[in-house]
N, C-alpha and C positions, 0 to 999 in steps of 0.2 A: 240659397239658390234652390229652386224647386227641382224634385227628382224628376226625371224624364220617365213619363208613362211607358211601362214595358209592352204595351199593346198600341202600336201605332194605329192601328184599326180605329180604337177609340178616339183618338185625337181626329183621324181624318172624317169620322162619322159626325163629330161636333163641327167640324170645319162646314161639312155638308149642310148640317143644320143651320148653321150661323149664316149661310150663303143663302138658303131658304128662306129664313125668317126675315133677314135684312133686304131681301129680294134684290142681290147683287149679281151683276152678270161676273163670268170668270175673269174678265177684264179687269174691272173693280177691284176683285178680290186679290188679283195678282198685284195691282197697285197698292193696296192695303198692307199686304204682307211683304212688299218689296221683292218679289219673283217675278219669273217670266209667265207669260200665259201657258206656253206649252207644260211647263211645270205644273201648273194648278190643274190643267185640263187631265195630265197623266194620273195625278193623284184622286181625282174625282172619279175618273174612269176606272179605276183600279190598276192601271197598267204599271205604275210604279210608286214607290215610297219615297218621301222626302229623306234628304241626308239627316243624320242626327242632330246637327247642328240647326238645322231649318225646322226639324220635328220640335225641338226645343223651343224655338222662337215662335211657332205655331202655337204651341202650348201655352206659352206665356201670353200672346196676343189673346187667345180664346179666355184665358183666366180673367184678364183685364176686362174684357167684354162681359163676362159672367156667363160664357158658355161651358166652361170647364172648372172643377173644383180643384 
């Protein structure tokens, strides 16, 4: 099991880059991650951070997609 990054900002920055490079809407990103649109919107606007288990899921997703090491 991979270690969760201590800095959620790095994961969220990678998520934002992924969204930009794949030209995804927040709705499409929410569907790919299996979360709600308001959750994604809050993360990308910096209003909230994902819960620890969601952060881990995002990290694994981005690693699989090649956007995080």
